[in-house]
Backbone as XML, in Angstrom:
<?xml version="1.0"?>
<chain id="A" units="angstrom">
  <residue number="1" name="MET">
    <atom name="N" x="-10.325" y="-8.477" z="19.898"/>
    <atom name="CA" x="-11.167" y="-8.560" z="18.729"/>
    <atom name="C" x="-10.409" y="-9.266" z="17.617"/>
  </residue>
  <residue number="2" name="ARG">
    <atom name="N" x="-11.042" y="-10.311" z="17.050"/>
    <atom name="CA" x="-10.422" y="-11.095" z="15.984"/>
    <atom name="C" x="-10.533" y="-10.392" z="14.642"/>
  </residue>
  <residue number="3" name="PRO">
    <atom name="N" x="-9.495" y="-10.423" z="13.816"/>
    <atom name="CA" x="-9.614" y="-9.824" z="12.475"/>
    <atom name="C" x="-10.583" y="-10.636" z="11.615"/>
  </residue>
  <residue number="4" name="VAL">
    <atom name="N" x="-11.272" y="-9.958" z="10.734"/>
    <atom name="CA" x="-12.211" y="-10.607" z="9.820"/>
    <atom name="C" x="-11.423" y="-11.187" z="8.659"/>
  </residue>
  <residue number="5" name="PRO">
    <atom name="N" x="-11.638" y="-12.471" z="8.331"/>
    <atom name="CA" x="-10.933" y="-13.049" z="7.175"/>
    <atom name="C" x="-11.286" y="-12.291" z="5.899"/>
  </residue>
  <residue number="6" name="ALA">
    <atom name="N" x="-10.323" y="-12.216" z="5.000"/>
    <atom name="CA" x="-10.523" y="-11.480" z="3.752"/>
    <atom name="C" x="-11.715" y="-12.017" z="2.969"/>
  </residue>
  <residue number="7" name="SER">
    <atom name="N" x="-11.892" y="-13.338" z="2.957"/>
    <atom name="CA" x="-13.004" y="-13.913" z="2.194"/>
    <atom name="C" x="-14.348" y="-13.475" z="2.776"/>
  </residue>
  <residue number="8" name="ALA">
    <atom name="N" x="-14.449" y="-13.335" z="4.086"/>
    <atom name="CA" x="-15.700" y="-12.880" z="4.700"/>
    <atom name="C" x="-15.965" y="-11.418" z="4.358"/>
  </residue>
  <residue number="9" name="ALA">
    <atom name="N" x="-14.921" y="-10.608" z="4.359"/>
    <atom name="CA" x="-15.088" y="-9.194" z="4.020"/>
    <atom name="C" x="-15.519" y="-9.038" z="2.564"/>
  </residue>
  <residue number="10" name="VAL">
    <atom name="N" x="-14.913" y="-9.813" z="1.678"/>
    <atom name="CA" x="-15.287" y="-9.766" z="0.268"/>
    <atom name="C" x="-16.725" y="-10.246" z="0.108"/>
  </residue>
  <residue number="11" name="GLY">
    <atom name="N" x="-17.095" y="-11.295" z="0.806"/>
    <atom name="CA" x="-18.459" y="-11.810" z="0.743"/>
    <atom name="C" x="-19.479" y="-10.773" z="1.184"/>
  </residue>
  <residue number="12" name="ARG">
    <atom name="N" x="-19.180" y="-10.044" z="2.244"/>
    <atom name="CA" x="-20.096" y="-9.006" z="2.724"/>
    <atom name="C" x="-20.228" y="-7.864" z="1.730"/>
  </residue>
  <residue number="13" name="PHE">
    <atom name="N" x="-19.171" y="-7.594" z="0.970"/>
    <atom name="CA" x="-19.188" y="-6.515" z="-0.014"/>
    <atom name="C" x="-20.263" y="-6.759" z="-1.076"/>
  </residue>
  <residue number="14" name="PHE">
    <atom name="N" x="-20.536" y="-8.013" z="-1.391"/>
    <atom name="CA" x="-21.492" y="-8.362" z="-2.430"/>
    <atom name="C" x="-22.854" y="-8.782" z="-1.890"/>
  </residue>
  <residue number="15" name="ARG">
    <atom name="N" x="-23.052" y="-8.719" z="-0.575"/>
    <atom name="CA" x="-24.313" y="-9.170" z="0.020"/>
    <atom name="C" x="-25.171" y="-8.009" z="0.500"/>
  </residue>
  <residue number="16" name="ASN">
    <atom name="N" x="-26.471" y="-8.195" z="0.387"/>
    <atom name="CA" x="-27.433" y="-7.256" z="0.947"/>
    <atom name="C" x="-27.378" y="-7.430" z="2.462"/>
  </residue>
  <residue number="17" name="PRO">
    <atom name="N" x="-27.069" y="-6.365" z="3.214"/>
    <atom name="CA" x="-26.941" y="-6.507" z="4.663"/>
    <atom name="C" x="-28.237" y="-6.942" z="5.348"/>
  </residue>
  <residue number="18" name="ALA">
    <atom name="N" x="-29.378" y="-6.593" z="4.779"/>
    <atom name="CA" x="-30.652" y="-6.933" z="5.410"/>
    <atom name="C" x="-31.049" y="-8.390" z="5.181"/>
  </residue>
  <residue number="19" name="THR">
    <atom name="N" x="-30.758" y="-8.922" z="3.990"/>
    <atom name="CA" x="-31.220" y="-10.269" z="3.648"/>
    <atom name="C" x="-30.110" y="-11.300" z="3.583"/>
  </residue>
  <residue number="20" name="GLY">
    <atom name="N" x="-28.883" y="-10.850" z="3.380"/>
    <atom name="CA" x="-27.767" y="-11.776" z="3.212"/>
    <atom name="C" x="-27.638" y="-12.310" z="1.794"/>
  </residue>
  <residue number="21" name="ASP">
    <atom name="N" x="-28.554" y="-11.900" z="0.895"/>
    <atom name="CA" x="-28.492" y="-12.346" z="-0.498"/>
    <atom name="C" x="-27.321" y="-11.686" z="-1.218"/>
  </residue>
  <residue number="22" name="VAL">
    <atom name="N" x="-26.698" y="-12.435" z="-2.119"/>
    <atom name="CA" x="-25.654" y="-11.875" z="-2.965"/>
    <atom name="C" x="-26.339" y="-11.016" z="-4.026"/>
  </residue>
  <residue number="23" name="VAL">
    <atom name="N" x="-25.924" y="-9.738" z="-4.123"/>
    <atom name="CA" x="-26.542" y="-8.811" z="-5.071"/>
    <atom name="C" x="-25.429" y="-8.145" z="-5.876"/>
  </residue>
  <residue number="24" name="VAL">
    <atom name="N" x="-25.168" y="-8.704" z="-7.048"/>
    <atom name="CA" x="-24.180" y="-8.125" z="-7.951"/>
    <atom name="C" x="-24.906" y="-7.462" z="-9.110"/>
  </residue>
  <residue number="25" name="ALA">
    <atom name="N" x="-25.873" y="-8.151" z="-9.656"/>
    <atom name="CA" x="-26.655" y="-7.623" z="-10.780"/>
    <atom name="C" x="-28.125" y="-7.911" z="-10.510"/>
  </residue>
  <residue number="26" name="GLN">
    <atom name="N" x="-28.965" y="-7.125" z="-11.117"/>
    <atom name="CA" x="-30.401" y="-7.327" z="-10.982"/>
    <atom name="C" x="-31.067" y="-6.806" z="-12.243"/>
  </residue>
  <residue number="27" name="TRP">
    <atom name="N" x="-32.350" y="-7.067" z="-12.385"/>
    <atom name="CA" x="-33.091" y="-6.598" z="-13.549"/>
    <atom name="C" x="-33.045" y="-5.083" z="-13.566"/>
  </residue>
  <residue number="28" name="PRO">
    <atom name="N" x="-32.794" y="-4.452" z="-14.725"/>
    <atom name="CA" x="-32.670" y="-2.986" z="-14.764"/>
    <atom name="C" x="-33.952" y="-2.269" z="-14.329"/>
  </residue>
  <residue number="29" name="ASN">
    <atom name="N" x="-33.759" y="-1.144" z="-13.648"/>
    <atom name="CA" x="-34.897" y="-0.305" z="-13.276"/>
    <atom name="C" x="-35.149" y="0.694" z="-14.409"/>
  </residue>
  <residue number="30" name="VAL">
    <atom name="N" x="-36.174" y="1.528" z="-14.258"/>
    <atom name="CA" x="-36.593" y="2.429" z="-15.345"/>
    <atom name="C" x="-35.454" y="3.343" z="-15.821"/>
  </residue>
  <residue number="31" name="PRO">
    <atom name="N" x="-34.710" y="4.029" z="-14.941"/>
    <atom name="CA" x="-33.640" y="4.893" z="-15.465"/>
    <atom name="C" x="-32.589" y="4.128" z="-16.282"/>
  </residue>
  <residue number="32" name="LEU">
    <atom name="N" x="-32.282" y="2.926" z="-15.867"/>
    <atom name="CA" x="-31.289" y="2.151" z="-16.625"/>
    <atom name="C" x="-31.857" y="1.705" z="-17.972"/>
  </residue>
  <residue number="33" name="TRP">
    <atom name="N" x="-33.146" y="1.343" z="-18.006"/>
    <atom name="CA" x="-33.781" y="1.017" z="-19.285"/>
    <atom name="C" x="-33.757" y="2.212" z="-20.225"/>
  </residue>
  <residue number="34" name="VAL">
    <atom name="N" x="-34.066" y="3.396" z="-19.713"/>
    <atom name="CA" x="-34.063" y="4.606" z="-20.543"/>
    <atom name="C" x="-32.658" y="4.838" z="-21.109"/>
  </residue>
  <residue number="35" name="PHE">
    <atom name="N" x="-31.640" y="4.693" z="-20.271"/>
    <atom name="CA" x="-30.263" y="4.848" z="-20.734"/>
    <atom name="C" x="-29.939" y="3.831" z="-21.827"/>
  </residue>
  <residue number="36" name="LEU">
    <atom name="N" x="-30.301" y="2.566" z="-21.607"/>
    <atom name="CA" x="-30.003" y="1.523" z="-22.592"/>
    <atom name="C" x="-30.722" y="1.776" z="-23.916"/>
  </residue>
  <residue number="37" name="VAL">
    <atom name="N" x="-31.966" y="2.227" z="-23.868"/>
    <atom name="CA" x="-32.694" y="2.556" z="-25.098"/>
    <atom name="C" x="-32.015" y="3.726" z="-25.809"/>
  </residue>
  <residue number="38" name="ALA">
    <atom name="N" x="-31.597" y="4.732" z="-25.059"/>
    <atom name="CA" x="-30.913" y="5.879" z="-25.673"/>
    <atom name="C" x="-29.617" y="5.435" z="-26.354"/>
  </residue>
  <residue number="39" name="VAL">
    <atom name="N" x="-28.873" y="4.552" z="-25.720"/>
    <atom name="CA" x="-27.639" y="4.037" z="-26.320"/>
    <atom name="C" x="-27.958" y="3.294" z="-27.613"/>
  </residue>
  <residue number="40" name="MET">
    <atom name="N" x="-28.990" y="2.459" z="-27.596"/>
    <atom name="CA" x="-29.359" y="1.703" z="-28.790"/>
    <atom name="C" x="-29.816" y="2.636" z="-29.920"/>
  </residue>
  <residue number="41" name="VAL">
    <atom name="N" x="-30.587" y="3.667" z="-29.587"/>
    <atom name="CA" x="-31.026" y="4.634" z="-30.602"/>
    <atom name="C" x="-29.814" y="5.314" z="-31.229"/>
  </residue>
  <residue number="42" name="ARG">
    <atom name="N" x="-28.851" y="5.729" z="-30.394"/>
    <atom name="CA" x="-27.642" y="6.385" z="-30.921"/>
    <atom name="C" x="-26.864" y="5.436" z="-31.831"/>
  </residue>
  <residue number="43" name="ARG">
    <atom name="N" x="-26.739" y="4.180" z="-31.412"/>
    <atom name="CA" x="-25.937" y="3.217" z="-32.186"/>
    <atom name="C" x="-26.620" y="2.792" z="-33.485"/>
  </residue>
  <residue number="44" name="LEU">
    <atom name="N" x="-27.933" y="2.611" z="-33.429"/>
    <atom name="CA" x="-28.642" y="2.092" z="-34.599"/>
    <atom name="C" x="-29.037" y="3.168" z="-35.610"/>
  </residue>
  <residue number="45" name="PHE">
    <atom name="N" x="-29.438" y="4.336" z="-35.119"/>
    <atom name="CA" x="-29.999" y="5.344" z="-36.006"/>
    <atom name="C" x="-29.115" y="6.574" z="-36.214"/>
  </residue>
  <residue number="46" name="HIS">
    <atom name="N" x="-28.087" y="6.753" z="-35.409"/>
    <atom name="CA" x="-27.170" y="7.884" z="-35.535"/>
    <atom name="C" x="-27.896" y="9.220" z="-35.723"/>
  </residue>
  <residue number="47" name="PRO">
    <atom name="N" x="-28.797" y="9.577" z="-34.806"/>
    <atom name="CA" x="-29.542" y="10.836" z="-34.986"/>
    <atom name="C" x="-28.603" y="12.038" z="-34.908"/>
  </residue>
  <residue number="48" name="HIS">
    <atom name="N" x="-28.941" y="13.078" z="-35.671"/>
    <atom name="CA" x="-28.128" y="14.291" z="-35.725"/>
    <atom name="C" x="-28.913" y="15.479" z="-35.200"/>
  </residue>
  <residue number="49" name="ASP">
    <atom name="N" x="-28.226" y="16.589" z="-35.073"/>
    <atom name="CA" x="-28.818" y="17.877" z="-34.705"/>
    <atom name="C" x="-29.582" y="17.783" z="-33.384"/>
  </residue>
  <residue number="50" name="ALA">
    <atom name="N" x="-30.769" y="18.391" z="-33.344"/>
    <atom name="CA" x="-31.526" y="18.487" z="-32.082"/>
    <atom name="C" x="-31.946" y="17.117" z="-31.570"/>
  </residue>
  <residue number="51" name="LEU">
    <atom name="N" x="-32.325" y="16.204" z="-32.459"/>
    <atom name="CA" x="-32.746" y="14.870" z="-32.026"/>
    <atom name="C" x="-31.575" y="14.112" z="-31.400"/>
  </residue>
  <residue number="52" name="GLY">
    <atom name="N" x="-30.412" y="14.199" z="-32.016"/>
    <atom name="CA" x="-29.228" y="13.546" z="-31.459"/>
    <atom name="C" x="-28.863" y="14.107" z="-30.101"/>
  </residue>
  <residue number="53" name="THR">
    <atom name="N" x="-28.954" y="15.425" z="-29.975"/>
    <atom name="CA" x="-28.672" y="16.067" z="-28.692"/>
    <atom name="C" x="-29.682" y="15.627" z="-27.643"/>
  </residue>
  <residue number="54" name="ALA">
    <atom name="N" x="-30.957" y="15.584" z="-28.005"/>
    <atom name="CA" x="-31.999" y="15.183" z="-27.064"/>
    <atom name="C" x="-31.794" y="13.746" z="-26.592"/>
  </residue>
  <residue number="55" name="VAL">
    <atom name="N" x="-31.465" y="12.854" z="-27.511"/>
    <atom name="CA" x="-31.228" y="11.452" z="-27.140"/>
    <atom name="C" x="-30.036" y="11.366" z="-26.188"/>
  </residue>
  <residue number="56" name="SER">
    <atom name="N" x="-28.975" y="12.107" z="-26.464"/>
    <atom name="CA" x="-27.793" y="12.099" z="-25.594"/>
    <atom name="C" x="-28.106" y="12.653" z="-24.210"/>
  </residue>
  <residue number="57" name="VAL">
    <atom name="N" x="-28.851" y="13.749" z="-24.157"/>
    <atom name="CA" x="-29.190" y="14.356" z="-22.865"/>
    <atom name="C" x="-30.074" y="13.413" z="-22.055"/>
  </residue>
  <residue number="58" name="VAL">
    <atom name="N" x="-31.099" y="12.846" z="-22.687"/>
    <atom name="CA" x="-31.997" y="11.927" z="-21.974"/>
    <atom name="C" x="-31.218" y="10.723" z="-21.459"/>
  </residue>
  <residue number="59" name="GLY">
    <atom name="N" x="-30.346" y="10.157" z="-22.284"/>
    <atom name="CA" x="-29.552" y="9.008" z="-21.857"/>
    <atom name="C" x="-28.619" y="9.344" z="-20.706"/>
  </residue>
  <residue number="60" name="THR">
    <atom name="N" x="-27.963" y="10.491" z="-20.790"/>
    <atom name="CA" x="-27.026" y="10.891" z="-19.735"/>
    <atom name="C" x="-27.753" y="11.178" z="-18.428"/>
  </residue>
  <residue number="61" name="VAL">
    <atom name="N" x="-28.873" y="11.879" z="-18.508"/>
    <atom name="CA" x="-29.646" y="12.159" z="-17.295"/>
    <atom name="C" x="-30.150" y="10.855" z="-16.675"/>
  </residue>
  <residue number="62" name="ALA">
    <atom name="N" x="-30.618" y="9.936" z="-17.504"/>
    <atom name="CA" x="-31.092" y="8.650" z="-16.987"/>
    <atom name="C" x="-29.963" y="7.894" z="-16.296"/>
  </residue>
  <residue number="63" name="LEU">
    <atom name="N" x="-28.761" y="7.919" z="-16.876"/>
    <atom name="CA" x="-27.622" y="7.241" z="-16.251"/>
    <atom name="C" x="-27.253" y="7.899" z="-14.925"/>
  </residue>
  <residue number="64" name="LEU">
    <atom name="N" x="-27.287" y="9.221" z="-14.873"/>
    <atom name="CA" x="-26.999" y="9.926" z="-13.621"/>
    <atom name="C" x="-28.042" y="9.602" z="-12.555"/>
  </residue>
  <residue number="65" name="VAL">
    <atom name="N" x="-29.299" y="9.519" z="-12.943"/>
    <atom name="CA" x="-30.355" y="9.159" z="-11.983"/>
    <atom name="C" x="-30.132" y="7.739" z="-11.481"/>
  </residue>
  <residue number="66" name="TRP">
    <atom name="N" x="-29.854" y="6.810" z="-12.395"/>
    <atom name="CA" x="-29.594" y="5.430" z="-11.983"/>
    <atom name="C" x="-28.424" y="5.365" z="-11.001"/>
  </residue>
  <residue number="67" name="ALA">
    <atom name="N" x="-27.325" y="6.049" z="-11.338"/>
    <atom name="CA" x="-26.141" y="6.023" z="-10.474"/>
    <atom name="C" x="-26.457" y="6.619" z="-9.108"/>
  </residue>
  <residue number="68" name="GLY">
    <atom name="N" x="-27.177" y="7.736" z="-9.089"/>
    <atom name="CA" x="-27.558" y="8.343" z="-7.807"/>
    <atom name="C" x="-28.423" y="7.417" z="-6.975"/>
  </residue>
  <residue number="69" name="LEU">
    <atom name="N" x="-29.369" y="6.732" z="-7.614"/>
    <atom name="CA" x="-30.215" y="5.778" z="-6.882"/>
    <atom name="C" x="-29.383" y="4.634" z="-6.325"/>
  </residue>
  <residue number="70" name="GLU">
    <atom name="N" x="-28.412" y="4.161" z="-7.082"/>
    <atom name="CA" x="-27.549" y="3.082" z="-6.587"/>
    <atom name="C" x="-26.727" y="3.541" z="-5.381"/>
  </residue>
  <residue number="71" name="VAL">
    <atom name="N" x="-26.208" y="4.767" z="-5.444"/>
    <atom name="CA" x="-25.422" y="5.291" z="-4.315"/>
    <atom name="C" x="-26.289" y="5.351" z="-3.058"/>
  </residue>
  <residue number="72" name="VAL">
    <atom name="N" x="-27.518" y="5.811" z="-3.205"/>
    <atom name="CA" x="-28.394" y="6.019" z="-2.048"/>
    <atom name="C" x="-29.076" y="4.735" z="-1.593"/>
  </residue>
  <residue number="73" name="ARG">
    <atom name="N" x="-29.524" y="3.903" z="-2.561"/>
    <atom name="CA" x="-30.357" y="2.763" z="-2.199"/>
    <atom name="C" x="-29.845" y="1.427" z="-2.719"/>
  </residue>
  <residue number="74" name="GLY">
    <atom name="N" x="-28.585" y="1.348" z="-3.096"/>
    <atom name="CA" x="-28.047" y="0.090" z="-3.617"/>
    <atom name="C" x="-28.221" y="-1.045" z="-2.630"/>
  </residue>
  <residue number="75" name="ASP">
    <atom name="N" x="-28.502" y="-2.253" z="-3.137"/>
    <atom name="CA" x="-28.781" y="-3.399" z="-2.274"/>
    <atom name="C" x="-27.544" y="-3.993" z="-1.615"/>
  </residue>
  <residue number="76" name="SER">
    <atom name="N" x="-26.372" y="-3.636" z="-2.082"/>
    <atom name="CA" x="-25.142" y="-4.145" z="-1.475"/>
    <atom name="C" x="-24.084" y="-3.050" z="-1.562"/>
  </residue>
  <residue number="77" name="PRO">
    <atom name="N" x="-23.043" y="-3.156" z="-0.748"/>
    <atom name="CA" x="-21.958" y="-2.177" z="-0.872"/>
    <atom name="C" x="-21.381" y="-2.139" z="-2.288"/>
  </residue>
  <residue number="78" name="PHE">
    <atom name="N" x="-21.307" y="-3.287" z="-2.945"/>
    <atom name="CA" x="-20.814" y="-3.316" z="-4.324"/>
    <atom name="C" x="-21.666" y="-2.428" z="-5.218"/>
  </residue>
  <residue number="79" name="ARG">
    <atom name="N" x="-22.994" y="-2.535" z="-5.104"/>
    <atom name="CA" x="-23.885" y="-1.737" z="-5.943"/>
    <atom name="C" x="-23.726" y="-0.249" z="-5.642"/>
  </residue>
  <residue number="80" name="ARG">
    <atom name="N" x="-23.522" y="0.108" z="-4.373"/>
    <atom name="CA" x="-23.330" y="1.515" z="-4.011"/>
    <atom name="C" x="-22.027" y="2.054" z="-4.591"/>
  </residue>
  <residue number="81" name="VAL">
    <atom name="N" x="-20.970" y="1.267" z="-4.515"/>
    <atom name="CA" x="-19.684" y="1.677" z="-5.086"/>
    <atom name="C" x="-19.800" y="1.768" z="-6.607"/>
  </residue>
  <residue number="82" name="LEU">
    <atom name="N" x="-20.475" y="0.808" z="-7.233"/>
    <atom name="CA" x="-20.679" y="0.856" z="-8.675"/>
    <atom name="C" x="-21.406" y="2.138" z="-9.074"/>
  </residue>
  <residue number="83" name="GLY">
    <atom name="N" x="-22.457" y="2.495" z="-8.348"/>
    <atom name="CA" x="-23.180" y="3.729" z="-8.621"/>
    <atom name="C" x="-22.288" y="4.948" z="-8.484"/>
  </residue>
  <residue number="84" name="ALA">
    <atom name="N" x="-21.459" y="4.963" z="-7.443"/>
    <atom name="CA" x="-20.558" y="6.102" z="-7.228"/>
    <atom name="C" x="-19.529" y="6.211" z="-8.345"/>
  </residue>
  <residue number="85" name="VAL">
    <atom name="N" x="-18.986" y="5.087" z="-8.782"/>
    <atom name="CA" x="-17.996" y="5.101" z="-9.863"/>
    <atom name="C" x="-18.634" y="5.613" z="-11.154"/>
  </residue>
  <residue number="86" name="VAL">
    <atom name="N" x="-19.824" y="5.116" z="-11.484"/>
    <atom name="CA" x="-20.511" y="5.566" z="-12.697"/>
    <atom name="C" x="-20.858" y="7.048" z="-12.594"/>
  </residue>
  <residue number="87" name="LEU">
    <atom name="N" x="-21.299" y="7.480" z="-11.419"/>
    <atom name="CA" x="-21.642" y="8.894" z="-11.216"/>
    <atom name="C" x="-20.420" y="9.785" z="-11.429"/>
  </residue>
  <residue number="88" name="VAL">
    <atom name="N" x="-19.316" y="9.451" z="-10.800"/>
    <atom name="CA" x="-18.087" y="10.251" z="-10.937"/>
    <atom name="C" x="-17.585" y="10.204" z="-12.376"/>
  </residue>
  <residue number="89" name="TRP">
    <atom name="N" x="-17.568" y="9.020" z="-12.978"/>
    <atom name="CA" x="-17.092" y="8.858" z="-14.351"/>
    <atom name="C" x="-17.910" y="9.713" z="-15.312"/>
  </residue>
  <residue number="90" name="THR">
    <atom name="N" x="-19.229" y="9.710" z="-15.150"/>
    <atom name="CA" x="-20.103" y="10.475" z="-16.035"/>
    <atom name="C" x="-19.920" y="11.967" z="-15.848"/>
  </residue>
  <residue number="91" name="VAL">
    <atom name="N" x="-19.847" y="12.412" z="-14.604"/>
    <atom name="CA" x="-19.681" y="13.845" z="-14.328"/>
    <atom name="C" x="-18.327" y="14.333" z="-14.855"/>
  </residue>
  <residue number="92" name="VAL">
    <atom name="N" x="-17.275" y="13.562" z="-14.620"/>
    <atom name="CA" x="-15.949" y="13.954" z="-15.125"/>
    <atom name="C" x="-15.972" y="13.989" z="-16.647"/>
  </residue>
  <residue number="93" name="GLY">
    <atom name="N" x="-16.606" y="13.008" z="-17.276"/>
    <atom name="CA" x="-16.717" y="13.005" z="-18.729"/>
    <atom name="C" x="-17.438" y="14.235" z="-19.255"/>
  </residue>
  <residue number="94" name="LEU">
    <atom name="N" x="-18.491" y="14.651" z="-18.546"/>
    <atom name="CA" x="-19.218" y="15.849" z="-18.960"/>
    <atom name="C" x="-18.368" y="17.105" z="-18.777"/>
  </residue>
  <residue number="95" name="LEU">
    <atom name="N" x="-17.612" y="17.171" z="-17.701"/>
    <atom name="CA" x="-16.777" y="18.341" z="-17.441"/>
    <atom name="C" x="-15.611" y="18.451" z="-18.423"/>
  </residue>
  <residue number="96" name="LEU">
    <atom name="N" x="-15.147" y="17.331" z="-18.934"/>
    <atom name="CA" x="-14.002" y="17.342" z="-19.852"/>
    <atom name="C" x="-14.412" y="17.559" z="-21.305"/>
  </residue>
  <residue number="97" name="ARG">
    <atom name="N" x="-15.692" y="17.640" z="-21.585"/>
    <atom name="CA" x="-16.150" y="17.887" z="-22.968"/>
    <atom name="C" x="-15.838" y="19.270" z="-23.407"/>
  </residue>
</chain>
């Protein structure tokens, strides 16, 4: 059995196995849009008290949902690894609060 060249292995990491298309980024899905809106609300309006907490919770839950979807249904190994990294990073961040 011949070893796979490094460039081919790297290429496969970024390709959808079913279509062969390179999939690094794509248009955001609903959970990612919700997260991005929550981030913008926090940055632009600096909500406090219950509203600030609600915006943070909604944004964090949306990010966790997005990451979980990427782990389970990511179009390329890169997207699945990205989802796993974001999922672990977010959970560790929550545990260290």
